[in-house]
C-alpha positions as CSV (number, residue, x, y, z in Angstrom):
1,M,0.0,0.0,0.0
2,Y,2.8,2.4,1.0
3,N,6.2,2.7,-0.5
4,K,8.8,0.6,1.4
5,N,10.8,3.8,2.3
6,I,7.7,5.6,3.7
7,K,7.2,2.7,6.1
8,L,10.8,3.2,7.5
9,V,10.3,7.0,7.8
10,I,7.1,6.4,9.7
11,A,8.9,4.0,12.0
12,V,11.7,6.4,12.7
13,L,9.3,9.2,13.4
14,I,7.3,7.1,15.8
15,V,10.5,6.0,17.6
16,G,11.5,9.7,17.9
17,W,8.1,10.5,19.4
18,A,8.5,7.5,21.8
19,V,11.9,8.8,23.0
20,W,10.4,12.3,23.5
21,Q,7.5,10.7,25.5
22,I,10.0,8.7,27.7
23,I,12.1,11.9,28.3
24,E,8.9,13.7,29.4
25,G,8.2,11.0,31.9
26,Y,5.5,9.2,30.0
27,I,7.3,5.8,30.0
28,G,4.1,3.8,29.2
29,N,3.3,5.9,26.2
30,G,6.9,5.6,25.0
31,I,6.9,1.8,25.2
32,M,3.6,1.6,23.4
33,L,4.9,3.8,20.6
34,I,8.0,1.7,20.3
35,L,5.8,-1.4,19.9
36,L,3.7,0.5,17.3
37,S,6.9,1.4,15.3
38,L,7.7,-2.3,15.2
39,I,4.6,-2.9,13.2
40,F,5.9,-0.6,10.5
41,V,9.3,-2.3,10.6
42,F,7.6,-5.7,10.2
43,L,5.6,-4.4,7.3
44,Y,8.8,-3.2,5.6
45,F,10.1,-6.8,5.5
46,K,6.7,-8.5,5.0
47,N,4.4,-6.6,2.6
48,E,0.8,-6.4,3.9
49,L,-0.7,-6.9,0.5
50,I,1.3,-10.0,-0.2
51,L,0.4,-11.4,3.2
52,L,-3.3,-10.8,2.4
53,A,-2.9,-12.4,-1.0
54,F,-1.3,-15.5,0.6
55,L,-4.3,-15.8,2.9
56,R,-6.7,-15.6,0.0
57,L,-4.7,-18.2,-1.9
58,R,-4.8,-20.5,1.1
59,K,-8.6,-20.5,0.7
60,Q,-8.2,-21.3,-3.0
61,D,-9.7,-17.8,-3.8
62,F,-7.6,-16.9,-6.8
63,E,-9.8,-13.9,-7.7
64,G,-9.4,-12.4,-4.2
65,A,-5.6,-13.0,-4.3
66,R,-5.4,-11.3,-7.7
67,K,-7.3,-8.3,-6.4
68,W,-4.8,-7.8,-3.5
69,L,-1.9,-8.2,-5.9
70,D,-3.4,-5.8,-8.3
71,K,-3.3,-3.1,-5.6
72,I,0.5,-3.1,-5.9
73,K,0.9,-0.6,-8.7
74,N,4.7,-0.5,-9.1
75,P,6.3,-3.6,-7.5
76,E,9.9,-2.5,-8.2
77,S,9.6,0.6,-6.1
78,A,7.1,-0.6,-3.5
79,L,8.6,-3.9,-2.6
80,T,12.0,-5.3,-1.5
81,R,13.8,-7.8,-3.7
82,K,12.4,-10.9,-1.8
83,Q,8.9,-9.4,-1.8
84,Q,9.2,-8.9,-5.6
85,G,10.1,-12.6,-5.8
86,Y,7.0,-13.6,-3.8
87,Y,4.9,-11.2,-5.9
88,N,6.0,-12.9,-9.1
89,Y,5.7,-16.4,-7.4
90,L,2.0,-15.7,-6.5
91,L,1.3,-14.4,-10.0
92,G,2.9,-17.4,-11.5
93,I,0.9,-19.9,-9.4
94,M,-2.3,-18.1,-10.2
95,L,-1.6,-17.9,-13.9
96,S,-0.5,-21.5,-14.1
97,Q,-4.2,-22.3,-14.1
98,T,-5.0,-20.3,-17.2
99,N,-1.9,-19.1,-19.1
100,I,1.2,-21.3,-18.8
101,T,3.4,-19.1,-21.0
102,Q,3.0,-16.1,-18.7
103,A,3.1,-18.3,-15.6
104,E,6.5,-19.6,-16.8
105,K,7.8,-16.0,-17.2
106,Y,6.6,-15.0,-13.7
107,L,8.0,-18.2,-12.0
108,K,11.4,-17.8,-13.6
109,R,11.5,-14.2,-12.5
110,A,10.5,-15.3,-8.9
111,I,13.4,-17.8,-8.8
112,K,15.8,-15.2,-10.1
113,L,14.8,-12.7,-7.5
114,G,14.9,-15.3,-4.8
115,L,12.4,-16.8,-2.4
116,S,13.1,-17.1,1.3
117,M,11.8,-20.7,1.9
118,N,13.2,-23.8,0.2
119,Q,9.6,-25.2,0.0
120,D,8.4,-22.2,-2.0
121,L,11.4,-22.6,-4.3
122,A,10.6,-26.3,-4.7
123,V,7.0,-25.5,-5.6
124,A,8.1,-22.9,-8.2
125,K,10.5,-25.4,-9.8
126,L,7.9,-28.1,-9.7
127,N,5.5,-25.9,-11.5
128,L,8.2,-24.9,-14.0
129,A,8.9,-28.6,-14.6
130,G,5.2,-29.2,-15.3
131,I,5.2,-26.3,-17.8
132,A,8.3,-27.6,-19.5
133,M,6.8,-31.0,-19.7
134,T,3.7,-29.7,-21.4
135,K,5.9,-27.8,-23.9
136,R,7.8,-31.1,-24.6
137,R,11.1,-30.0,-23.1
138,K,11.9,-33.2,-21.3
139,R,15.5,-32.5,-20.4
140,E,14.7,-29.1,-18.8
141,A,11.7,-30.8,-16.9
142,Q,14.0,-33.5,-15.5
143,T,16.6,-31.0,-14.2
144,L,13.9,-28.9,-12.6
145,L,12.4,-32.0,-11.0
146,T,15.7,-33.1,-9.5
147,E,16.2,-29.5,-8.2
148,A,12.7,-29.5,-6.7
149,K,13.4,-32.9,-5.1
150,K,16.6,-31.6,-3.5
151,L,14.8,-28.5,-2.1
152,D,11.9,-30.6,-0.7
153,K,13.5,-31.4,2.7
154,H,10.3,-32.5,4.4
155,N,9.0,-34.7,1.5
156,M,5.8,-32.6,1.2
157,L,6.0,-32.7,-2.6
158,K,7.1,-36.3,-2.9
159,D,3.8,-37.5,-4.4
160,Q,3.7,-34.8,-7.0
161,I,7.3,-35.4,-8.0
162,T,6.8,-39.1,-8.5
163,M,3.6,-38.5,-10.4
164,M,5.4,-36.1,-12.8
165,K,8.3,-38.6,-13.2
166,Q,5.7,-41.2,-14.2
167,Q,4.1,-38.9,-16.7
168,M,7.5,-38.0,-18.1
169,K,8.1,-41.6,-19.0
170,K,5.1,-41.4,-21.3
171,I,6.7,-38.6,-23.3
C-alpha cells in the first residue's frame, strides 16, 4: 500500500516520538509507541498486500488474491527484492491455471529474484517442470524436477514429483 521507504520513515518518526515521551516522563506511552513502530518495521520486510494475497490463496480464492496483488501498482519501487520474488511467485501460481506461458515467465523471475523458503522454491521449480513437460522440453523438466526434489527437505511434494516422473516416461 505504501512505498517501502515511507514505512521506514514512519517507524523512525514514531521512535523519535517515543523517545520524547520517555524523556517527558510518560514511559508507558513511549513503550507503546516503540511497539507501534515495530509494526511498520515488520511491514517493511513483509508486505501487507502480499500477506493478504497468501491468505486468499490458502482458501483457493484466486480472484481475491489477484485483487490484492493488483493493488501493488509498481512492484519494483514498492517492494524489496524478496517481496518482488514472492509477488512474481504468486502471480505465476495463479496464472498456471490459465496461461502457462505467462506463468513460466513469472515463476522464472521469482526464482531469479529469490524466495526465502526452500519449500516455495521447490513448488516454483515443480510448476516450471510441469510447464516444461507440457511444452515437450523433457531435459529441462528433468533437471527442474531433480532440483525440486533436492529442495523438498520435508517430502511434502514427494507424491507430485513421483507422479510427474511417471508422466515424463510417457513422453
